[in-house]
Legacy VTK file of the C-alpha trace (Angstrom):
# vtk DataFile Version 3.0
C-alpha trace
ASCII
DATASET POLYDATA
POINTS 222 float
13.203 82.474 -38.346
14.964 80.642 -41.186
17.929 78.333 -40.784
20.755 80.885 -40.669
21.743 83.666 -38.292
21.190 87.144 -39.747
23.433 90.180 -39.164
22.211 92.395 -36.358
19.361 90.168 -35.191
18.468 90.057 -31.500
20.025 87.509 -29.174
16.541 86.241 -28.282
15.910 85.459 -31.945
19.148 83.503 -32.227
18.306 81.496 -29.118
14.774 80.816 -30.329
16.070 79.587 -33.691
18.699 77.383 -32.076
16.230 75.812 -29.634
13.650 75.239 -32.371
16.146 73.600 -34.725
17.576 71.432 -31.951
14.067 70.182 -31.220
13.556 69.316 -34.894
16.890 67.515 -34.982
16.030 65.612 -31.799
12.885 64.215 -33.429
14.852 63.411 -36.617
13.086 65.943 -38.816
14.448 65.186 -42.298
14.578 68.806 -43.444
16.485 69.924 -40.355
18.989 67.069 -40.627
19.497 67.790 -44.345
20.015 71.488 -43.600
22.667 70.620 -41.016
24.487 68.231 -43.327
24.632 70.686 -46.223
26.035 73.387 -43.945
28.528 70.966 -42.440
29.822 70.152 -45.934
30.258 73.869 -46.507
32.032 74.204 -43.161
34.552 71.558 -44.150
35.333 73.472 -47.337
35.172 76.968 -45.806
35.824 76.931 -42.026
34.580 80.515 -41.596
31.357 80.023 -43.542
29.073 79.688 -40.498
28.214 82.160 -37.766
29.163 80.866 -34.281
25.519 80.348 -33.307
24.799 78.349 -36.449
27.970 76.311 -36.172
26.954 74.800 -32.861
23.576 73.454 -33.967
24.963 72.292 -37.311
27.821 70.323 -35.757
25.650 68.818 -33.012
22.955 67.799 -35.503
25.487 66.131 -37.775
26.987 64.319 -34.800
23.629 62.977 -33.650
22.714 61.662 -37.117
26.242 60.915 -38.327
27.214 58.139 -40.671
30.691 56.594 -40.478
32.224 59.209 -42.774
30.764 62.188 -40.934
31.772 60.681 -37.596
35.372 60.393 -38.775
35.293 63.972 -40.043
34.141 65.194 -36.632
36.834 63.135 -34.933
39.516 64.572 -37.226
38.261 68.103 -36.546
38.371 67.458 -32.807
41.924 66.150 -32.960
43.081 69.057 -35.116
41.277 71.783 -33.142
43.474 74.682 -32.099
41.376 75.715 -29.081
39.638 73.959 -26.210
36.245 75.332 -27.237
36.584 73.994 -30.786
37.827 70.641 -29.548
34.970 70.346 -27.056
32.428 71.252 -29.748
33.505 68.477 -32.114
33.941 65.805 -29.473
30.611 66.599 -27.813
28.980 66.332 -31.249
30.387 62.913 -32.128
29.497 61.572 -28.675
25.834 62.226 -29.580
25.851 59.656 -32.382
22.714 57.519 -32.325
24.215 54.731 -34.420
25.198 51.930 -31.965
28.307 51.066 -34.006
29.511 54.653 -33.821
28.627 54.753 -30.134
30.956 51.786 -29.649
33.736 53.697 -31.375
33.102 56.611 -29.034
33.264 54.370 -25.977
36.684 53.141 -27.032
37.910 56.737 -26.896
37.517 56.640 -23.119
40.394 54.164 -22.922
42.829 56.284 -24.918
45.591 57.767 -22.793
46.232 60.654 -25.197
42.724 62.097 -24.894
42.497 65.167 -22.606
41.079 64.292 -19.191
38.170 66.709 -19.398
36.958 64.895 -22.517
37.774 61.280 -21.601
35.806 61.629 -18.344
32.710 62.685 -20.324
32.819 59.992 -22.995
30.903 57.134 -21.361
28.246 59.298 -19.639
27.697 61.249 -22.870
27.209 58.074 -24.896
24.788 56.784 -22.261
22.767 59.995 -22.466
22.580 59.626 -26.258
20.135 56.699 -26.034
22.813 54.054 -25.364
22.442 53.531 -21.605
22.762 49.735 -21.648
25.659 49.788 -24.092
27.571 52.401 -22.111
26.906 50.704 -18.766
28.078 47.305 -19.991
31.218 48.923 -21.389
31.880 50.716 -18.100
31.511 47.515 -16.069
33.795 45.596 -18.415
36.449 48.328 -18.231
35.912 49.490 -14.643
39.527 49.593 -13.472
40.882 51.210 -16.631
38.188 53.891 -16.618
38.667 54.781 -12.956
42.376 55.403 -13.575
41.403 58.276 -15.892
39.199 60.019 -13.319
40.432 62.758 -11.029
39.605 62.659 -7.334
36.688 65.075 -7.767
35.059 62.911 -10.449
35.753 59.519 -8.907
32.651 59.204 -6.725
30.296 60.537 -9.374
31.607 58.708 -12.421
29.525 55.529 -12.477
26.339 57.179 -11.172
26.660 59.805 -13.920
26.372 57.072 -16.552
22.897 56.173 -15.326
21.541 59.555 -14.269
19.521 60.210 -17.431
17.735 56.857 -17.331
13.992 56.466 -16.794
14.209 52.711 -16.184
13.879 51.303 -12.653
16.092 48.358 -13.586
18.974 50.801 -14.111
18.541 52.145 -10.577
18.775 48.597 -9.259
21.830 47.812 -11.387
23.581 50.950 -10.176
22.904 50.262 -6.498
24.042 46.654 -6.792
27.244 47.692 -8.563
27.913 50.458 -6.031
27.574 48.093 -3.064
30.046 45.684 -4.620
32.683 47.969 -6.075
32.389 51.605 -4.957
33.422 53.538 -1.872
30.925 54.627 0.789
30.907 58.167 -0.611
30.263 56.896 -4.120
27.470 54.660 -2.793
25.759 57.748 -1.379
25.900 59.398 -4.815
24.669 56.182 -6.444
21.730 56.077 -4.022
20.853 59.689 -4.807
20.916 59.028 -8.556
18.922 55.806 -8.158
16.203 57.620 -6.234
16.064 60.220 -9.002
15.697 57.499 -11.637
12.804 55.927 -9.720
11.113 59.299 -9.319
11.341 60.080 -13.030
10.177 56.549 -13.888
7.047 57.036 -11.737
6.358 60.370 -13.399
6.750 58.795 -16.819
4.346 56.011 -15.895
1.798 58.580 -14.712
2.157 61.194 -17.434
2.355 59.048 -20.572
-1.210 57.659 -20.280
-2.484 61.189 -19.585
-0.676 62.507 -22.644
-1.990 59.694 -24.811
-5.528 60.369 -23.603
-5.189 64.090 -24.296
-3.881 63.457 -27.821
-6.671 60.984 -28.484
-9.194 63.581 -27.366
-7.754 66.171 -29.771
-7.894 63.800 -32.733
-11.516 62.752 -32.137
LINES 1 223
222 0 1 2 3 4 5 6 7 8 9 10 11 12 13 14 15 16 17 18 19 20 21 22 23 24 25 26 27 28 29 30 31 32 33 34 35 36 37 38 39 40 41 42 43 44 45 46 47 48 49 50 51 52 53 54 55 56 57 58 59 60 61 62 63 64 65 66 67 68 69 70 71 72 73 74 75 76 77 78 79 80 81 82 83 84 85 86 87 88 89 90 91 92 93 94 95 96 97 98 99 100 101 102 103 104 105 106 107 108 109 110 111 112 113 114 115 116 117 118 119 120 121 122 123 124 125 126 127 128 129 130 131 132 133 134 135 136 137 138 139 140 141 142 143 144 145 146 147 148 149 150 151 152 153 154 155 156 157 158 159 160 161 162 163 164 165 166 167 168 169 170 171 172 173 174 175 176 177 178 179 180 181 182 183 184 185 186 187 188 189 190 191 192 193 194 195 196 197 198 199 200 201 202 203 204 205 206 207 208 209 210 211 212 213 214 215 216 217 218 219 220 221
């Protein structure tokens, strides 16, 4: 497949490459991360140097494994973007940062009044889904009133549950339900209950499947 999109290749091939590389990036494969960073450097120098399909995985990979300098470069690109799609690409990438210090910087973006609403509403949930559930939840609780002011009526009931909905920890389901009973409307409590039940279901599956997977892997290695 290679790293780069080739002229005239089938759509299925492009999708297969993208999915494969994203998997490598997700598991922090050093070659995949290095490939993304080298292409990102080229992108900064020559904005048209990457095919659209390559640009997405490159930018997202750099965002996930960003250092402080790369994070700032993504933020500058997002602020300078001339289209919604470009802006969304760069912001979604930086919100993937695994570094807790960079995640904290991302969370602060949610309080900025000059950030477009469609992005500010995604900031805290996106950071939570990038392996920072506790950090994002604590931030949301501490800034509850300010964050809710930025949410439209359609997002209001789903906002806090959406922060927890990727968790596999039962304690997060309990935290969400307790918070909902104390601070959220009846409609939002219904959504919180639905998300909490989903968390518990996925937690039970994890508890069941992980020992089976470990046993299967042990059997293959023996």
